[in-house]
C-alpha positions in Angstrom: 15.2 5.9 -37.7 12.7 8.8 -38.5 12.1 11.7 -35.6 8.7 10.6 -35.0 9.9 6.8 -34.5 12.6 7.9 -32.4 10.2 10.2 -30.6 8.1 7.3 -30.1 10.7 4.9 -29.3 12.2 7.1 -26.4 8.7 7.3 -25.1 8.1 3.8 -24.7 11.4 3.3 -23.3 10.7 5.8 -20.7 7.3 4.2 -19.8 9.1 0.9 -19.6 11.6 2.3 -17.2 9.2 4.2 -15.1 6.9 0.8 -15.1 10.0 -1.0 -14.0 10.2 1.4 -10.9 6.7 1.5 -10.1 6.3 -2.5 -10.4 9.5 -3.0 -8.0 10.2 0.0 -6.0 7.0 2.1 -6.1 5.0 0.4 -3.4 7.6 0.3 -0.7 6.1 -0.1 2.7 9.0 1.8 4.7 11.8 0.7 7.0 11.6 -2.1 9.0 13.2 -3.1 12.7 14.3 -6.4 13.6 13.0 -6.6 17.3 15.9 -9.1 18.3 18.7 -7.0 16.9 17.3 -3.6 16.9 18.8 -3.0 13.3 16.9 -1.1 10.9 16.5 -2.0 7.0 14.4 -0.6 4.3 13.0 0.9 2.7 13.4 -1.9 0.0 13.9 -5.6 0.5 16.9 -7.1 -1.4 14.8 -8.9 -3.6 13.2 -5.9 -4.9 16.4 -3.9 -5.8 17.6 -7.2 -7.5 14.2 -7.5 -9.4 14.3 -4.0 -10.4 18.0 -4.1 -11.7 17.2 -7.5 -13.6 14.5 -6.2 -15.2 16.3 -2.8 -16.1 19.1 -5.0 -17.7 16.4 -7.0 -19.7 15.3 -3.5 -20.9 18.5 -2.1 -21.8 19.4 -5.1 -23.5 16.2 -5.1 -25.6 16.5 -1.5 -26.4 20.0 -1.8 -27.0 19.6 -4.3 -29.6 16.9 -2.2 -31.2 17.9 1.4 -30.7 21.1 3.4 -30.6 22.6 3.8 -27.1 22.9 7.1 -27.7 19.3 7.3 -27.0 18.7 4.3 -24.5 21.2 5.5 -22.1 20.0 8.8 -21.4 16.2 8.2 -21.6 16.6 5.2 -19.2 18.8 7.3 -16.8 16.7 10.2 -16.8 13.3 8.2 -16.5 14.4 5.8 -13.6 16.1 8.7 -11.8 12.9 11.1 -12.1 10.8 8.2 -10.7 12.8 7.3 -7.9 13.4 10.9 -7.0 9.9 11.9 -7.0 9.0 9.2 -4.6 12.2 9.9 -2.4 11.5 13.6 -2.4 8.2 13.3 -1.2 8.8 10.8 1.6 12.1 12.0 3.2 12.3 14.9 5.5 16.0 14.7 6.0 16.9 15.6 2.4 19.5 12.9 2.1 17.2 11.7 -0.9 19.4 13.9 -2.9 22.4 11.7 -2.4 20.5 8.6 -3.3 19.5 10.1 -6.3 22.9 11.0 -7.4 23.9 7.4 -6.7 20.8 6.3 -8.7 21.6 8.7 -11.6 25.3 7.5 -11.9 24.4 3.4 -11.3 21.7 3.7 -14.1 23.4 5.8 -16.4 26.5 3.4 -16.1 24.6 0.3 -16.0 22.1 1.3 -19.1 25.2 2.6 -21.1 27.0 -0.7 -20.8 24.2 -2.9 -21.3 22.7 -1.1 -24.5 26.2 -0.6 -25.9 27.0 -4.4 -25.3 24.0 -5.7 -27.0 24.0 -3.1 -29.9 27.7 -4.0 -30.7 26.7 -7.7 -30.4 24.0 -7.1 -32.7 26.2 -5.4 -35.1 28.8 -8.3 -35.0 26.1 -10.9 -35.7 25.1 -9.2 -39.1 
């Protein structure tokens, strides 16, 4: 793959990853408190996180099929963590967003590596 194609693939992958964050998590509406129990949940609903994770799995699988996991994993990890962190830092006064950012970085890194590597190896095996 030429440098130009690799750069373009990386930019498109980053856009798809950031788009995933925006579509599922970028519009969160804050914390909610159950009036009956007083329990606080949020800022995301479970279905939002599940949707984001499943979409990221699909993006990593398709990208891993078409591209090297050496490109896929770092691009997806940095793009999703940056999108999540930018929003979290702007809306959190406690500073705990940094802990969340580390967890997002780790989870996205491990997930995108495993999925892209798995589909990449599957493609090589089916050839």
